[in-house]
FITI-368049 format. One line per 4 residues: number of its first residue (from 1); for each residue z, y, x of N, C-alpha, C. Coordinates in nm, 2 decimals, padded with zeros to 4 digits. Layout:
// FITI-368049
NUM	Z:Y:X:Z:Y:X:Z:Y:X | ...
This chain:
// FITI-368049
1	00.00:-00.12:00.07:00.00:-00.01:00.00:00.00:00.13:00.08 | -00.10:00.21:00.06:-00.10:00.34:00.13:-00.05:00.46:00.04 | 00.03:00.53:00.08:00.08:00.64:-00.01:00.02:00.78:00.03 | -00.05:00.85:-00.06:-00.13:00.96:-00.04:-00.06:01.08:-00.13
5	-00.05:01.20:-00.06:-00.01:01.31:-00.13:-00.12:01.42:-00.15 | -00.14:01.46:-00.27:-00.23:01.57:-00.31:-00.14:01.71:-00.33 | -00.14:01.78:-00.25:-00.08:01.90:-00.27:-00.19:02.00:-00.34 | -00.15:02.05:-00.46:-00.24:02.11:-00.55:-00.33:02.03:-00.62
9	-00.28:01.90:-00.65:-00.38:01.80:-00.71:-00.40:01.79:-00.85 | -00.34:01.89:-00.91:-00.36:01.90:-01.06:-00.46:02.00:-01.10 | -00.53:02.06:-01.01:-00.65:02.14:-01.05:-00.77:02.07:-01.06 | -00.89:02.14:-01.08:-01.02:02.09:-01.12:-01.06:01.99:-00.99
13	-01.07:02.03:-00.87:-01.11:01.94:-00.76:-01.01:01.83:-00.73 | -00.87:01.86:-00.74:-00.78:01.75:-00.72:-00.75:01.64:-00.83 | -00.77:01.69:-00.95:-00.76:01.59:-01.06:-00.88:01.50:-01.07 | -00.98:01.54:-01.01:-01.11:01.44:-00.98:-01.10:01.37:-00.87
17	-01.06:01.42:-00.75:-01.03:01.33:-00.64:-00.93:01.22:-00.66 | -00.84:01.23:-00.74:-00.73:01.12:-00.74:-00.79:01.01:-00.81 | -00.89:01.03:-00.89:-00.93:00.93:-00.99:-00.96:00.79:-00.90 | -01.05:00.78:-00.81:-01.08:00.66:-00.75:-00.95:00.61:-00.68
21	-00.86:00.70:-00.62:-00.74:00.63:-00.56:-00.66:00.57:-00.66 | -00.65:00.63:-00.78:-00.56:00.56:-00.89:-00.63:00.42:-00.93 | -00.75:00.41:-00.93:-00.80:00.28:-00.97:-00.82:00.18:-00.86 | -00.77:00.21:-00.74:-00.76:00.13:-00.63:-00.60:00.08:-00.61
25	-00.58:-00.05:-00.61:-00.44:-00.09:-00.61:-00.38:-00.07:-00.47 | -00.47:-00.04:-00.37:-00.42:-00.02:-00.25:-00.35:00.10:-00.20 | -00.36:00.21:-00.32:-00.31:00.33:-00.31:-00.21:00.37:-00.41 | -00.11:00.44:-00.35:00.00:00.49:-00.45:-00.02:00.65:-00.45
29	-00.04:00.72:-00.55:-00.10:00.87:-00.54:00.03:00.96:-00.60 | 00.07:01.05:-00.52:00.15:01.16:-00.54:00.09:01.29:-00.56 | 00.12:01.37:-00.65:00.08:01.50:-00.67:00.18:01.59:-00.66 | 00.17:01.70:-00.59:00.25:01.82:-00.57:00.20:01.95:-00.62
33	00.27:02.02:-00.72:00.22:02.13:-00.78:00.31:02.23:-00.81 | 00.29:02.36:-00.82:00.39:02.46:-00.85:00.43:02.44:-01.00 | 00.57:02.48:-01.01:00.63:02.49:-01.15:00.54:02.55:-01.26 | 00.46:02.65:-01.21:00.36:02.73:-01.31:00.23:02.68:-01.32
37	00.21:02.57:-01.27:00.05:02.52:-01.28:00.04:02.45:-01.39 | -00.08:02.45:-01.46:-00.10:02.38:-01.58:-00.14:02.23:-01.53 | -00.07:02.13:-01.59:-00.08:02.00:-01.51:-00.15:01.91:-01.64 | -00.23:01.97:-01.73:-00.28:01.88:-01.84:-00.41:01.80:-01.78
41	-00.46:01.83:-01.66:-00.57:01.76:-01.62:-00.53:01.65:-01.57 | -00.41:01.63:-01.51:-00.34:01.49:-01.45:-00.25:01.43:-01.56 | -00.24:01.50:-01.68:-00.13:01.45:-01.78:-00.20:01.29:-01.82 | -00.33:01.26:-01.83:-00.37:01.14:-01.86:-00.32:01.01:-01.77
45	-00.30:01.05:-01.65:-00.26:00.96:-01.55:-00.10:00.97:-01.52 | -00.01:01.00:-01.63:00.11:01.01:-01.61:00.18:00.88:-01.58 | 00.14:00.77:-01.61:00.19:00.65:-01.56:00.15:00.59:-01.45 | 00.05:00.66:-01.38:-00.03:00.62:-01.26:-00.01:00.70:-01.14
49	00.06:00.81:-01.14:00.10:00.90:-01.04:00.24:00.94:-01.04 | 00.29:01.00:-00.93:00.41:01.05:-00.93:00.38:01.19:-00.90 | 00.44:01.29:-01.01:00.41:01.42:-01.00:00.55:01.48:-00.98 | 00.55:01.59:-00.88:00.66:01.66:-00.81:00.63:01.80:-00.82
53	00.72:01.90:-00.88:00.70:02.03:-00.89:00.77:02.10:-00.79 | 00.70:02.19:-00.73:00.75:02.28:-00.61:00.65:02.35:-00.54 | 00.69:02.47:-00.49:00.61:02.56:-00.41:00.57:02.51:-00.26 | 00.45:02.55:-00.21:00.42:02.52:-00.08:00.53:02.57:00.03
57	00.58:02.67:-00.02:00.69:02.73:00.07:00.82:02.67:00.07 | 00.83:02.56:-00.02:00.96:02.49:-00.04:00.94:02.40:00.08 | 00.96:02.42:00.21:00.94:02.33:00.31:01.03:02.21:00.32 | 01.14:02.23:00.28:01.24:02.11:00.31:01.22:02.03:00.19
61	01.19:02.07:00.08:01.15:01.99:-00.04:01.03:01.90:-00.01 | 00.92:01.97:00.04:00.79:01.89:00.08:00.83:01.79:00.19 | 00.91:01.82:00.29:00.93:01.71:00.40:01.02:01.60:00.36 | 01.11:01.65:00.26:01.21:01.55:00.21:01.10:01.43:00.12
65	01.02:01.48:00.04:00.92:01.41:-00.03:00.83:01.33:00.04 | 00.79:01.39:00.16:00.69:01.31:00.25:00.76:01.18:00.31 | 00.90:01.22:00.35:00.96:01.11:00.43:01.02:01.00:00.33 | 01.05:01.04:00.21:01.14:00.94:00.13:01.04:00.85:00.08
69	00.90:00.90:00.06:00.79:00.83:-00.01:00.71:00.76:00.11 | 00.75:00.77:00.23:00.65:00.73:00.34:00.50:00.75:00.31 | 00.48:00.88:00.30:00.35:00.93:00.29:00.27:00.91:00.41 | 00.14:00.85:00.40:00.06:00.83:00.51:-00.04:00.95:00.52
73	-00.09:01.00:00.42:-00.18:01.10:00.44:-00.14:01.24:00.34 | -00.15:01.36:00.38:-00.14:01.47:00.30:-00.27:01.54:00.29 | -00.30:01.56:00.16:-00.42:01.63:00.13:-00.39:01.76:00.09 | -00.45:01.87:00.14:-00.41:02.00:00.12:-00.53:02.07:00.04
77	-00.50:02.11:-00.08:-00.61:02.18:-00.18:-00.58:02.30:-00.23 | -00.45:02.36:-00.17:-00.41:02.49:-00.22:-00.47:02.61:-00.17 | -00.50:02.71:-00.25:-00.55:02.84:-00.23:-00.53:02.93:-00.35 | -00.49:03.05:-00.33:-00.50:03.14:-00.45:-00.60:03.26:-00.44
81	-00.68:03.25:-00.34:-00.79:03.33:-00.33:-00.92:03.27:-00.39 | -01.00:03.39:-00.40:-01.16:03.37:-00.43:-01.23:03.46:-00.35 | -01.36:03.43:-00.34:-01.44:03.53:-00.24:-01.43:03.68:-00.27 | -01.40:03.71:-00.41:-01.38:03.86:-00.43:-01.24:03.92:-00.41
85	-01.14:03.81:-00.36:-00.99:03.90:-00.34:-00.99:03.99:-00.25 | -00.89:04.05:-00.25:-00.88:04.19:-00.20:-00.78:04.17:-00.06 | -00.76:04.28:00.01:-00.68:04.27:00.12:-00.52:04.24:00.09 | -00.49:04.29:-00.02:-00.35:04.28:-00.07:-00.34:04.13:-00.13
89	-00.45:04.07:-00.19:-00.44:03.92:-00.21:-00.42:03.85:-00.10 | -00.49:03.88:00.01:-00.50:03.80:00.13:-00.34:03.81:00.19 | -00.30:03.92:00.19:-00.15:03.93:00.26:-00.05:03.84:00.16 | -00.08:03.83:00.05:00.01:03.76:-00.02:-00.02:03.59:00.02
93	-00.16:03.58:00.03:-00.19:03.44:00.07:-00.13:03.40:00.22 | -00.13:03.48:00.30:-00.07:03.44:00.43:00.06:03.40:00.42 | 00.13:03.49:00.33:00.28:03.46:00.34:00.32:03.33:00.26 | 00.25:03.31:00.13:00.27:03.21:00.05:00.20:03.07:00.08
97	00.09:03.08:00.13:00.00:02.97:00.17:-00.02:02.93:00.32 | -00.08:03.04:00.39:-00.12:03.01:00.52:-00.02:02.97:00.61 | 00.11:03.07:00.62:00.21:03.03:00.70:00.29:02.90:00.69 | 00.32:02.86:00.55:00.37:02.75:00.50:00.29:02.63:00.54
101	00.15:02.65:00.55:00.06:02.54:00.59:00.08:02.51:00.73 | 00.07:02.61:00.79:00.10:02.60:00.96:00.22:02.51:00.98 | 00.32:02.55:00.91:00.47:02.48:00.93:00.45:02.33:00.87 | 00.38:02.32:00.78:00.37:02.18:00.73:00.29:02.10:00.83
105	00.17:02.16:00.88:00.11:02.06:00.97:00.16:02.02:01.10 | 00.26:02.12:01.14:00.36:02.10:01.25:00.44:01.97:01.22 | 00.49:01.98:01.11:00.59:01.86:01.07:00.50:01.72:01.07 | 00.37:01.72:01.01:00.29:01.62:00.99:00.26:01.56:01.14
109	00.24:01.66:01.23:00.19:01.62:01.37:00.33:01.54:01.43 | 00.44:01.59:01.42:00.56:01.53:01.46:00.59:01.40:01.40 | 00.55:01.36:01.27:00.57:01.24:01.21:00.45:01.16:01.20 | 00.35:01.18:01.26:00.23:01.10:01.30:00.15:01.08:01.14
113	00.16:01.17:01.07:00.09:01.17:00.93:-00.03:01.25:00.93 | -00.15:01.20:00.87:-00.27:01.25:00.88:-00.26:01.39:00.78 | -00.31:01.48:00.83:-00.33:01.62:00.75:-00.48:01.64:00.71 | -00.50:01.63:00.58:-00.66:01.66:00.54:-00.66:01.78:00.46
117	-00.75:01.87:00.52:-00.74:02.00:00.48:-00.90:02.03:00.39 | -00.89:02.07:00.26:-01.00:02.14:00.21:-01.03:02.27:00.23 | -01.12:02.29:00.32:-01.17:02.44:00.35:-01.27:02.48:00.26 | -01.38:02.56:00.29:-01.48:02.61:00.21:-01.61:02.62:00.30
121	-01.70:02.52:00.26:-01.83:02.53:00.32:-01.92:02.66:00.26 | -01.86:02.70:00.15:-01.95:02.81:00.09:-01.91:02.97:00.15 | -01.81:02.95:00.22:-01.76:03.09:00.27:-01.72:03.10:00.44 | -01.70:02.99:00.50:-01.66:02.99:00.63:-01.78:03.02:00.73
125	-01.90:03.00:00.68:-02.01:03.00:00.78:-02.07:03.15:00.78 | -02.04:03.23:00.66:-02.07:03.35:00.68:-02.20:03.38:00.60 | -02.29:03.50:00.65:-02.40:03.54:00.59:-02.51:03.52:00.68 | -02.52:03.41:00.77:-02.62:03.38:00.87:-02.74:03.35:00.79
129	-02.88:03.34:00.85:-02.98:03.31:00.80:-03.02:03.16:00.82 | -02.94:03.09:00.85:-02.97:02.95:00.88:-03.02:02.87:00.75 | -03.12:02.78:00.76:-03.17:02.71:00.66:-03.07:02.61:00.58 | -02.98:02.54:00.68:-02.87:02.46:00.66:-02.76:02.49:00.75
133	-02.64:02.47:00.72:-02.52:02.51:00.80:-02.48:02.37:00.85 | -02.46:02.36:00.97:-02.40:02.24:01.04:-02.25:02.26:01.07 | -02.18:02.17:01.10:-02.04:02.18:01.12:-02.00:02.24:01.24 | -02.08:02.24:01.35:-02.05:02.30:01.48:-02.12:02.45:01.49
137	-02.17:02.50:01.39:-02.24:02.64:01.37:-02.11:02.75:01.38 | -02.13:02.86:01.42:-02.05:02.95:01.44:-01.99:03.00:01.29 | -01.85:03.01:01.29:-01.79:03.05:01.17:-01.79:03.20:01.16 | -01.85:03.27:01.08:-01.83:03.41:01.04:-01.80:03.46:00.92
141	-01.70:03.44:00.84:-01.67:03.47:00.70:-01.70:03.62:00.69 | -01.73:03.64:00.56:-01.72:03.79:00.52:-01.65:03.82:00.40 | -01.55:03.73:00.38:-01.44:03.75:00.26:-01.32:03.71:00.32 | -01.22:03.77:00.24:-01.08:03.71:00.27:-01.05:03.57:00.25
145	-01.12:03.52:00.15:-01.10:03.38:00.11:-01.15:03.30:00.23 | -01.28:03.34:00.28:-01.34:03.26:00.40:-01.25:03.27:00.52 | -01.19:03.39:00.55:-01.11:03.42:00.65:-00.99:03.34:00.67 | -00.93:03.32:00.55:-00.79:03.23:00.53:-00.84:03.08:00.56
149	-00.93:03.05:00.51:-00.97:02.91:00.55:-01.01:02.91:00.69 | -01.08:02.98:00.74:-01.10:02.99:00.91:-00.96:02.97:00.98 | -00.88:03.05:00.95:-00.73:03.08:01.00:-00.67:02.94:01.00 | -00.66:02.86:00.87:-00.60:02.74:00.88:-00.69:02.62:00.97
153	-00.82:02.65:00.96:-00.89:02.55:01.04:-00.86:02.54:01.18 | -00.84:02.68:01.23:-00.82:02.70:01.38:-00.67:02.65:01.39 | -00.59:02.68:01.30:-00.45:02.63:01.33:-00.45:02.48:01.34 | -00.52:02.41:01.25:-00.53:02.27:01.26:-00.58:02.21:01.39
157	-00.69:02.28:01.45:-00.74:02.24:01.57:-00.64:02.25:01.69 | -00.56:02.38:01.68:-00.47:02.42:01.77:-00.37:02.30:01.78 | -00.33:02.26:01.65:-00.19:02.17:01.65:-00.24:02.06:01.70 | -00.37:02.00:01.68:-00.43:01.89:01.74:-00.43:01.88:01.89
161	-00.47:01.99:01.93:-00.48:01.98:02.09:-00.32:02.00:02.15 | -00.21:02.05:02.08:-00.11:02.06:02.16:-00.01:01.94:02.10 | -00.02:01.89:02.00:00.07:01.79:01.93:-00.01:01.66:01.90 | -00.13:01.65:01.92:-00.20:01.53:01.86:-00.20:01.51:01.70
165	-00.20:01.63:01.64:-00.21:01.60:01.49:-00.33:01.53:01.46 | -00.32:01.41:01.38:-00.44:01.36:01.32:-00.49:01.43:01.18 | -00.61:01.47:01.19:-00.67:01.57:01.08:-00.79:01.53:01.03 | -00.82:01.58:00.91:-00.97:01.57:00.87:-00.99:01.70:00.79
169	-01.09:01.78:00.83:-01.13:01.91:00.77:-01.24:01.89:00.68 | -01.24:01.90:00.56:-01.36:01.89:00.46:-01.41:02.03:00.42 | -01.53:02.05:00.42:-01.59:02.19:00.39:-01.69:02.15:00.27 | -01.63:02.17:00.15:-01.72:02.15:00.02:-01.80:02.25:00.00
173	-01.92:02.24:-00.06:-02.01:02.31:-00.11:-01.96:02.39:-00.24 | -02.03:02.36:-00.35:-01.99:02.41:-00.48:-01.98:02.31:-00.58 | -01.87:02.22:-00.59:-01.85:02.13:-00.69:-01.85:02.18:-00.83 | -01.91:02.09:-00.92:-01.90:02.14:-01.06:-01.91:02.01:-01.15
177	-01.84:02.05:-01.29:-01.84:01.93:-01.37:-01.74:01.94:-01.47 | -01.70:01.82:-01.54:-01.60:01.81:-01.62:-01.46:01.86:-01.57 | -01.38:01.92:-01.63:-01.25:01.97:-01.57:-01.25:02.11:-01.52 | -01.37:02.17:-01.48:-01.37:02.32:-01.44:-01.35:02.40:-01.54
181	-01.29:02.51:-01.53:-01.26:02.63:-01.62:-01.38:02.69:-01.65 | -01.41:02.69:-01.78:-01.52:02.77:-01.85:-01.51:02.93:-01.84 | -01.38:02.98:-01.84:-01.35:03.10:-01.85:-01.29:03.19:-01.70 | -01.32:03.09:-01.60:-01.27:03.15:-01.47:-01.34:03.25:-01.40
185	-01.31:03.28:-01.29:-01.38:03.39:-01.22:-01.46:03.34:-01.10 | -01.48:03.20:-01.11:-01.56:03.14:-00.99:-01.64:03.00:-01.06 | -01.75:02.96:-01.00:-01.80:02.85:-01.04:-01.91:02.88:-01.14 | -02.02:02.93:-01.09:-02.13:02.98:-01.16:-02.16:02.88:-01.30
189	-02.19:02.76:-01.27:-02.23:02.66:-01.37:-02.14:02.65:-01.48 | -02.00:02.64:-01.46:-01.90:02.64:-01.57:-01.89:02.76:-01.63 | -01.90:02.88:-01.55:-01.87:03.01:-01.63:-02.00:03.05:-01.72 | -02.12:03.00:-01.67:-02.25:03.01:-01.74:-02.23:02.94:-01.88
193	-02.20:02.82:-01.87:-02.17:02.73:-01.98:-02.07:02.81:-02.09 | -01.96:02.84:-02.02:-01.87:02.92:-02.11:-01.92:03.03:-02.17 | -02.00:03.12:-02.11:-02.06:03.23:-02.17:-02.15:03.20:-02.28 | -02.22:03.08:-02.26:-02.33:03.04:-02.36:-02.25:03.00:-02.50
197	-02.14:02.93:-02.47:-02.07:02.88:-02.60:-02.00:02.99:-02.68 | -01.96:03.09:-02.61:-01.90:03.20:-02.66:-02.00:03.32:-02.69 | -02.14:03.30:-02.67:-02.23:03.41:-02.70:-02.20:03.53:-02.63 | -02.19:03.52:-02.50:-02.13:03.64:-02.44:-02.23:03.65:-02.31
201	-02.27:03.76:-02.23:-02.33:03.79:-02.13:-02.27:03.72:-02.00 | -02.36:03.66:-01.92:-02.33:03.62:-01.79:-02.34:03.72:-01.71 | -02.27:03.77:-01.63:-02.27:03.88:-01.52:-02.32:03.81:-01.39 | -02.41:03.86:-01.34:-02.47:03.82:-01.20:-02.49:03.93:-01.12
205	-02.41:03.89:-00.99:-02.40:04.00:-00.90:-02.55:03.99:-00.82 | -02.61:04.09:-00.81:-02.74:04.09:-00.72:-02.85:04.05:-00.84 | -02.97:04.01:-00.75:-03.10:03.99:-00.83:-03.11:03.83:-00.88 | -03.02:03.76:-00.86:-03.02:03.63:-00.91:-03.09:03.54:-00.80
209	-03.11:03.58:-00.67:-03.20:03.52:-00.59:-03.10:03.46:-00.48 | -02.99:03.47:-00.48:-02.89:03.42:-00.38:-02.89:03.25:-00.40 | -02.88:03.17:-00.30:-02.90:03.03:-00.31:-02.76:02.97:-00.26 | -02.73:02.87:-00.34:-02.62:02.78:-00.31:-02.65:02.64:-00.32
213	-02.55:02.55:-00.27:-02.55:02.41:-00.26:-02.46:02.36:-00.36 | -02.51:02.30:-00.46:-02.41:02.24:-00.59:-02.42:02.09:-00.57 | -02.29:02.04:-00.60:-02.27:01.89:-00.60:-02.19:01.84:-00.73 | -02.23:01.75:-00.79:-02.16:01.71:-00.91:-02.02:01.64:-00.86
217	-01.93:01.68:-00.96:-01.78:01.64:-00.91:-01.75:01.50:-00.87 | -01.83:01.40:-00.96:-01.82:01.27:-00.94:-01.87:01.22:-00.81 | -01.98:01.30:-00.75:-02.05:01.25:-00.61:-01.95:01.31:-00.52 | -01.89:01.43:-00.54:-01.79:01.48:-00.43:-01.66:01.37:-00.42
221	-01.61:01.35:-00.54:-01.49:01.26:-00.52:-01.54:01.13:-00.46 | -01.64:01.07:-00.49:-01.68:00.95:-00.44:-01.69:00.96:-00.27 | -01.77:01.06:-00.25:-01.78:01.08:-00.10:-01.65:01.09:-00.01 | -01.56:01.16:-00.07:-01.42:01.20:-00.01:-01.34:01.05:-00.02
225	-01.36:00.97:-00.11:-01.29:00.86:-00.12:-01.35:00.75:-00.01 | -01.48:00.76:00.00:-01.53:00.67:00.11:-01.49:00.70:00.25 | -01.48:00.83:00.27:-01.43:00.88:00.41:-01.27:00.84:00.43 | -01.21:00.84:00.34:-01.07:00.80:00.34:-01.07:00.66:00.37
229	-01.15:00.58:00.30:-01.15:00.43:00.31:-01.20:00.40:00.44 | -01.29:00.46:00.51:-01.33:00.44:00.65:-01.25:00.49:00.75 | -01.13:00.56:00.71:-01.03:00.60:00.80:-01.10:00.70:00.90 | -01.18:00.79:00.87:-01.23:00.92:00.93:-01.14:01.00:00.97
233	-01.12:01.03:01.09:-00.99:01.14:01.14:-01.06:01.21:01.25 | -00.99:01.33:01.26:-01.02:01.42:01.38:-01.18:01.46:01.39 | -01.21:01.51:01.26:-01.34:01.55:01.25:-01.35:01.66:01.13 | -01.46:01.74:01.13:-01.50:01.83:01.03:-01.64:01.80:00.98
237	-01.62:01.79:00.82:-01.72:01.73:00.77:-01.76:01.80:00.65 | -01.90:01.84:00.63:-01.94:01.90:00.51:-01.97:01.81:00.41 | -01.92:01.84:00.28:-01.96:01.77:00.17:-02.04:01.85:00.06 | -02.16:01.82:00.06:-02.25:01.89:-00.05:-02.36:01.80:-00.08
241	-02.47:01.87:-00.14:-02.58:01.80:-00.18:-02.69:01.80:-00.07 | -02.68:01.92:-00.01:-02.79:01.94:00.09:-02.92:02.00:00.04 | -02.91:02.04:-00.08:-03.01:02.13:-00.14:-02.96:02.26:-00.19 | -03.06:02.36:-00.20:-03.03:02.49:-00.22:-03.10:02.53:-00.37
245	-03.03:02.60:-00.44:-03.08:02.64:-00.58:-03.02:02.78:-00.60 | -03.12:02.88:-00.64:-03.08:03.00:-00.67:-03.00:03.02:-00.81 | -02.93:03.14:-00.82:-02.88:03.16:-00.97:-02.97:03.17:-01.05 | -03.08:03.20:-01.02:-03.20:03.20:-01.15:-03.24:03.08:-01.17
249	-03.24:02.98:-01.06:-03.28:02.83:-01.08:-03.17:02.78:-01.18 | -03.05:02.80:-01.16:-02.95:02.76:-01.25:-02.98:02.81:-01.39 | -02.98:02.92:-01.42:-03.00:02.97:-01.55:-03.15:02.91:-01.62 | -03.25:02.90:-01.55:-03.37:02.81:-01.60:-03.33:02.69:-01.65
253	-03.26:02.62:-01.56:-03.19:02.47:-01.60:-03.12:02.48:-01.74 | -03.03:02.59:-01.74:-02.95:02.60:-01.86:-03.03:02.64:-01.99 | -03.13:02.71:-01.97:-03.22:02.76:-02.08:-03.29:02.63:-02.14 | -03.30:02.54:-02.05:-03.38:02.42:-02.11:-03.28:02.33:-02.18
257	-03.15:02.31:-02.11:-03.08:02.22:-02.17:-03.01:02.28:-02.30 | -03.00:02.41:-02.32:-02.92:02.46:-02.44:-03.03:02.49:-02.54 | -03.18:02.50:-02.50:-03.27:02.54:-02.59:-03.27:02.67:-02.63 | -03.23:02.76:-02.55:-03.23:02.91:-02.60:-03.21:02.96:-02.45
261	-03.24:03.11:-02.45:-03.23:03.18:-02.32:-03.08:03.24:-02.31 | -03.01:03.22:-02.19:-02.90:03.25:-02.16:-02.90:03.40:-02.13 | -02.81:03.49:-02.20:-02.77:03.63:-02.19:-02.73:03.66:-02.06 | -02.80:03.74:-01.99:-02.77:03.75:-01.85:-02.76:03.91:-01.81
265	-02.67:03.96:-01.75:-02.65:04.10:-01.71:-02.64:04.10:-01.53 | -02.76:04.17:-01.49:-02.76:04.17:-01.36:-02.69:04.31:-01.30 | -02.58:04.29:-01.21:-02.51:04.41:-01.16:-02.54:04.41:-01.01 | -02.49:04.51:-00.97:-02.50:04.55:-00.80:-02.44:04.44:-00.72
269	-02.52:04.39:-00.63:-02.47:04.27:-00.54:-02.32:04.31:-00.47 | -02.25:04.23:-00.45:-02.13:04.26:-00.37:-02.13:04.22:-00.23 | -02.06:04.30:-00.16:-02.07:04.28:00.01:-02.00:04.13:00.04 | -01.92:04.07:-00.03:-01.85:03.95:00.00:-01.92:03.83:-00.03
273	-02.04:03.82:-00.09:-02.11:03.73:-00.13:-02.23:03.69:-00.04 | -02.24:03.56:00.03:-02.34:03.53:00.11:-02.49:03.52:00.03 | -02.58:03.54:00.11:-02.72:03.55:00.04:-02.78:03.40:00.02 | -02.73:03.32:00.12:-02.77:03.16:00.11:-02.67:03.07:00.17
277	-02.65:02.97:00.12:-02.55:02.87:00.16:-02.59:02.73:00.12 | -02.63:02.65:00.21:-02.68:02.52:00.19:-02.64:02.44:00.31 | -02.55:02.32:00.27:-02.50:02.26:00.39:-02.58:02.14:00.44 | -02.58:02.12:00.57:-02.64:02.01:00.64:-02.54:01.89:00.63
281	-02.57:01.80:00.57:-02.48:01.68:00.54:-02.53:01.56:00.60 | -02.61:01.58:00.75:-02.64:01.47:00.82:-02.51:01.38:00.87 | -02.41:01.47:00.90:-02.30:01.39:00.94:-02.23:01.30:00.85 | -02.22:01.36:00.73:-02.16:01.29:00.61:-02.25:01.14:00.61
285	-02.38:01.17:00.59:-02.47:01.05:00.58:-02.45:00.95:00.67 | -02.42:01.00:00.79:-02.39:00.89:00.90:-02.25:00.80:00.88 | -02.17:00.86:00.80:-02.04:00.79:00.77:-02.06:00.72:00.65 | -02.10:00.77:00.55:-02.10:00.68:00.41:-02.22:00.68:00.34
289	-02.22:00.62:00.25:-02.35:00.62:00.15:-02.34:00.72:00.04 | -02.40:00.83:00.06:-02.39:00.94:-00.02:-02.47:00.93:-00.14 | -02.40:00.95:-00.26:-02.46:00.96:-00.40:-02.50:01.11:-00.44 | -02.59:01.10:-00.51:-02.65:01.24:-00.54:-02.72:01.24:-00.68
293	-02.63:01.30:-00.78:-02.68:01.33:-00.90:-02.77:01.45:-00.91 | -02.89:01.44:-00.95:-02.99:01.54:-00.96:-02.92:01.66:-01.04 | -02.94:01.79:-01.00:-02.89:01.90:-01.05:-02.88:01.91:-01.21 | -03.01:01.90:-01.24:-03.04:01.92:-01.39:-02.97:01.80:-01.49
297	-02.95:01.70:-01.42:-02.89:01.59:-01.49:-02.74:01.60:-01.49 | -02.69:01.65:-01.38:-02.55:01.69:-01.37:-02.50:01.81:-01.45 | -02.58:01.91:-01.46:-02.55:02.01:-01.56:-02.56:01.97:-01.71 | -02.65:01.88:-01.74:-02.67:01.82:-01.88:-02.55:01.76:-01.90
301	-02.50:01.67:-01.80:-02.39:01.57:-01.84:-02.26:01.67:-01.87 | -02.25:01.78:-01.79:-02.12:01.85:-01.79:-02.14:01.93:-01.92 | -02.25:01.97:-01.97:-02.27:02.05:-02.09:-02.24:01.95:-02.21 | -02.29:01.84:-02.20:-02.25:01.75:-02.32:-02.12:01.71:-02.32
305	-02.05:01.70:-02.21:-01.91:01.66:-02.20:-01.85:01.78:-02.27 | -01.86:01.88:-02.26:-01.80:02.00:-02.29:-01.84:02.02:-02.46 | -01.94:01.97:-02.50:-01.97:01.99:-02.64:-01.91:01.88:-02.71 | -01.89:01.75:-02.66:-01.83:01.66:-02.71:-01.68:01.66:-02.72
309	-01.61:01.73:-02.62:-01.47:01.74:-02.61:-01.42:01.87:-02.66
């Protein structure tokens, strides 16, 4: 039995990542969430996971949890920032997330526990003109969100050099699918579907030509599970589809799926948004059998799921 702890595991990504682990008898799943977090996404798994409430800054509680339950792997999914976050948001993130994370990875190094960190393939590479971004490309984030991810990545690599921390850094593209908030402030496909269902305008920053890499959430969760099953450690890995689609491409797909034109309002572009972000998944492909749900099929599955539920 392997014991795995998901910090921030009740959110959209975390609640989907835990599914393959729950269905595998080799794993026991623990989820650590703040007392304020909505846990409805993991409520169906109440009898299959152990849920503990606490803040990332509750270092003693977290360390006790890890030791008492003989946790083998810590999966860190926590961030309070988005690409549009301000400097004041970043200062709070540093105090409440970044510094406690650095402290936690030091503890994991001491106890020989693997530390798995979910960074951001969409923001850490910055606004370079690369056709596709590889893991060894220069990091040049242009948002406080991306900067926060880079700082934690650098801290992990530093801890590995000085204390032999066992780590895995995941750089996701843009996962989408069931469980994603329709009324949030990030996640183009989910937000667009929410606007369609509420008959509201979708606000697009810029001319809609900016390109992103989208991956269906089931494919994303499967890729992560395979990496853990293969015990991949001490590496940085992009997880995406390897394909790029513009915002206007997404809108066209939605127009076909809902059989009507999405209402769109184009606004002036923001400095924090990169113009193109597509991940090179050659390394991921070398480790696992990557599944790829075609974008239009993934969007339709997501839309049908929402309509049904």
